[in-house]
N, C-alpha and C positions, 0 to 999 in steps of 0.2 A: 697714826693716820686714821681718819674717820672711816668706819666700816660702812660699806655701801648698803643701801636699803634694797633688798631683793625680796620683799614681802608682797605676796599677792593673796587676796581673799576671794574665795568662791562662795557664792550665795545660792544654795540649791537644797532640794529635799523633795519628799513626796514620792512620786512614782519613778520607775526606772527611766521613763522618757526624759526626766529632768536630771536624774542622778548619773546615768551612764555617760552623757557628754561631759559632765563635770569631772567625772572620774578620769576620762580620757585626757582632758586638758590638764588635770593635776599631774598625771603621769608625764606628760610632755614638759610641763613647766619644771617639775622636779628634776627631770633629766637635764634641763638647761641651768640648773643651779639655783632656782628660785626656792624660797621657803613658802609653802602653801598652807593656808588655813581655810578650812571649810566651816562656814557658819550656817547652821541648819536649824530645824525646829526641834521639839523635845523628843522626837523619835530618833534623834541622831546617834544614839549609842550603837545602833545596828550598822552604822556606816564605818566603824573603825577598821573592820577587815577589808572593806571595799576601797579604802583610801590609805594604803600603807605609806608611812612617812609624812602623812598630812595631819596637822593638828585639827581636831574636830571640836567645835564649840557649839553650844546650843542656846537658842533664845526662844522666847514665846512666839507663837504664830497661830493663825486660825483662818478659816475660809468663810467669809460672809455669804458665800453662795449656797450654803446648806444650813439646815437646822431651824428654819422659821425665824420669827422676829427675835426670840430670846437667843437663838444661836448666832444671829447676826450681831447682836449687841455684845455677846461674849467674845466673838471673833474680833470685832473692832478693838475691844479692850485688850485682847491678847496681842494684836498687831501693834498697838501703841506701846505696850510694855516691851515687846520685842524690839521695836524701833529704839527705845531708850537704852535697852541692854546693848544693842548693836553699836550705838554711838559710843558708849563707854569702851567697848572692845576695840573699835576702830581707832579711837584716840590712842589706845595703848599700843596697838600693832603698827599704826602708821603705814598702811600698805601703799604701794605705788598705784594700785588700781583695785577695783572690786568688779568681779564678773558675775552677773546675775543670770540664772538659767530659767527664769519664769516660774510660775506657780507661787502660791501664797507663802510657802516657807522661805522663798527668796526675797520677799518684799521688805521685811524689816531691815536686813543689812544693806540691801540695795538703796532703799530710801535714806538710810542713815548716811551712806556714802555720799549721796547727792547733797544732803544737808550740810555735810562737812567739807564740801568742795573736793572730795576725792574722785578722780576720774572713774566713771561708771561705764562698763561695757556690758551690753546685754546680748545673750545668745537666744535666738528663737528657733526652736526645733521644728515647728510646724509651718504649713503653707499660708497660714494666716496669723497675724500678730496676736499673741495671747493676751488675756485680760490684764494681767499684772504687767507684762512688758509694755502693753499699750499705755498704762497709767504712768510708767516710768520713762517712756520713750523721750519725752521732752527734756529729761535731765541727762540722758545718755550721750556720751561722746561718739560711740560707735554701736551699731546694732548688727551683729553677725547673724547671717541667715543660713538655714539648711537647704533652702530651695532657691534656685536662681531667680524665681519670681515669688515674692511673698507679699500678700495683701497688707496694706498699711492704711491708716486713717487719713493721712494728708501727705503733701509733698515734702514738708520739712522732715517728717519721719522717714519717708522713702529715701531722702538724700543721705541719711545716716547709714543706710543699709549697705553692707558689704557681704557678698556671698563667700562663705567658707566651706559649706557643707556641714553635716552633722557628725561629730566625732563618734566613732564606734569602738567597741571593746577591742583591745589589741589582738585577742585570740581570733577575731574574724578577719583581720587584715591579710593574712597569708592566703586567703581564698581568692583574693582579687587576681583576675587574669588566668586562673587555672583552667577555665573553659567549662563547658557544659556538654554532657553526653545524654541525649534523650533516650527514653526507654527503647530497648531493642525489640523488634517484633517477637512476640511471645515471651519476652523476658520480664523480669520483675519490675514493678512500678513502685517506687519509694515515695510515699506521701507523708508530708510533715504537716501536722495540725497544731498550731500554737495560738493560745489565747490566754491573756493574763487574767487577773481577778475581776476586771470590770466587764460584766456581761458575758463571761465565757461560757455560761451554761448553754446558750443557743448553739454553740459549736458542738457540744456534747449531745444535744437533742437532735440536731439535723444531720450532721456529717455521717454518723454510723448508719442511719436509715438510708441516706443517699447512696452510700457505698453498697449497702445490701441490695439496692434497686438497680445497680449497674448490670449490664449484660454479663452472663456467666464467664465469658472469655476474659473479661477485664477483672472481674471480681477475684478470679483464681490467681491473678498475678500480683495482687496488692500486698504491700508490706507497709503497714500504717504505724506511725509514731505520733501519739496524740497527747497533748497536755490537757488535763481535766482538773476541775475543782474536786476537792476531796469527796464531797457528797455525791459526785456524779460517776466516780471511777468504776465502782462495782457494776452499776447498771450498764455502762458503756462496755465494760469488759465482757459481760454476759452476752450482749448483742453480737459482738464480734465473734466470740467463741461459738455461739449457736449457729452462726452463718459461715463458719470456716474461713474467716478473714484473719490473717496473721496481724497481730497488733501488739505494740508496746505502749503502755500507758504510764503516765506519771504526773504528779502535781507540779514538778519543776524538773527541768533538765539542765545539768551543769556542763553538758557537752554540745551546746548549740552549734558551735563551729563545725563539729564533726557531722551533726545531723543536717546542717545546711549543705555541706559538701557532698553528701550522699543522696540528697533528696532530688526527685524529678519535678516536684511541684509542692508548693507550700500553700496551705489555707490559713490565713491569719487575719487579725485585726490590722488596721492601717495606722498604727501609732508611728511617730517619727523614727524612733530608734529601730523598730522592726523593719520599716522600709529601708532605712540606711543600711542595715545589715543584709537585707535581701539584695540590694543593688551592689554592694561590695562583693558579695558572694556570687552575684550574677545568676540568681534563681528566679524562675517564673512563679507567679503567685495568683491566687484567687483571693481577693481582699473583701473583708466584711467590716466596713466601718462601724465603730461603736456609735450608735445613733444619739446617745446622751452626752457625747464628748462636748466639752466647752466650745461654743462658737462653731460647732459642727466641723471641727478641724480635721477629724479623721477622714471624713468624706472628701474634703479638699486635698488632703495629702494623697489619698487614693486616686483621685481624679488626675492629679499631676502624673502619677505613674502610668495610668491608663492612656493619657494623652501621648505619652512617649512610647507606647506599645509594650511596656514592661509587665503589665498585669491586666487581669480582668477584675471587675468590681461588681458585687451584688449588694445592694442596700439591705440593711438588716430586716426590714419589713418584707422584703422580697426573697429572703434567704430561706426558701422552702426545700423540702426533700426533692420535689420534682425539678425545681430549677437547678439545684446543685448537681443532681444526677445527670441532668441534660448537659450542663457545662462540662462536667468531668468526662462524660462519654465522648463528647466531641474532642476534647483536648487529648485524651488517651488514645483515640483512634487517629489523631493527626499530630504525631510527635514533632513534626516539622514546625507546628505552631508553638510548641513549647520551646524549641530551639530559638525561634525568632524572638520570643518574649525574653528568653535568657540573655540573648545578645543585647536587647534593648535595655534590660536591667543593668547589665555591665556598663553600658555607656553612661548611665546615671551615677555609677559608683564613685565615691570621693574618698580616697584613702589618705589624703593629706589634710583632712579637716582639722584635726587636733593641732597640727603644725601651723596651719594658716591662722587658726584662732590664737595660738600662742604668739605668732608674729604680731598680731594686732595688739595684744596685751603688752608686748615688748616696746611698743611705740611710746609707752609712758615711762620707760626706763631713762633716768637722767643721761644726757649726752656724754657727760664726763666719765660715766662708768666704762664705756668702751675705750675711751682715751687712757684711763688708768690701767685697764686690762692690757692694752697694747704696750703701755709704758713698762709694766711688769715683765711682759714677754721680752721686750728689748733688753731690759736689765739682765 
């Protein structure tokens, strides 16, 4: 009997915003009996631990958006080479579908799939269609979106969009529906400050001074957990220590689920994965969009959360010590506002995103595979 094809290829790489949803989908597809391959760029060796049970293959890629004219030429050359490498891989794997997660590392395998007539599904993490996904949208069968309204360039593209939500790490999912308890009068205030590598220094420069400027009654209640770049940690630690603020600092936290569960407010960037985890956890946030993000997508992501009452937003150029201290003073003196924001965040949480995305991918499974499965069960 011919062995059924249950091969799916994921095209992803780069930042966690692209990788985490791909990882969540890989886990879901693997649990359904699919064989999953990740095709990524030449940094892919670091993904082996993130994708257990998944074959990780690497192809050339590059971003024409950086590096001046010479960098653009080199990037285009790398993308062409990666496209040819991907075609060869896809001919060998013969997947039922390829799922692209945006970003330039996904472009060679996604474009190769389109050129070979392999069904292409795109997943867009942000509230505006990203540059690579926009280029590939015309070849996609389905565009899965993380927001119920995602900006698109034309009606043809919009008609391909299906809302699934943005898959989050499995460790975050149990937080959904646990509820939120605002700071008790006179009790501790747990503040979580998360910022990735892109432009995180402003959080280290502004947040400690803003906390130091808080009224004494609030400052004495603070318990701060803050992510910092390596070059900023000692300076930030000294500021907190000198001003009697309890703080735990780190370059990376591997217990984000625990930190979200115990925090009363998060100060973060507004990347798609961060927002998805905040809404699943049901936590209020003060968002600082990274102003150099492609197509200003972080601002648009954040505005979506603000419009639903789940967050407050301060643009990076307005993220001053005075403004942050003012915002925090109000929120900590009005814990009912934090509770309202937390409830609004929960209403946006989507815990079935990976399942919904996997369901879309399964549309490309041959119809006779279910018949054969049922026949075996009957036998």
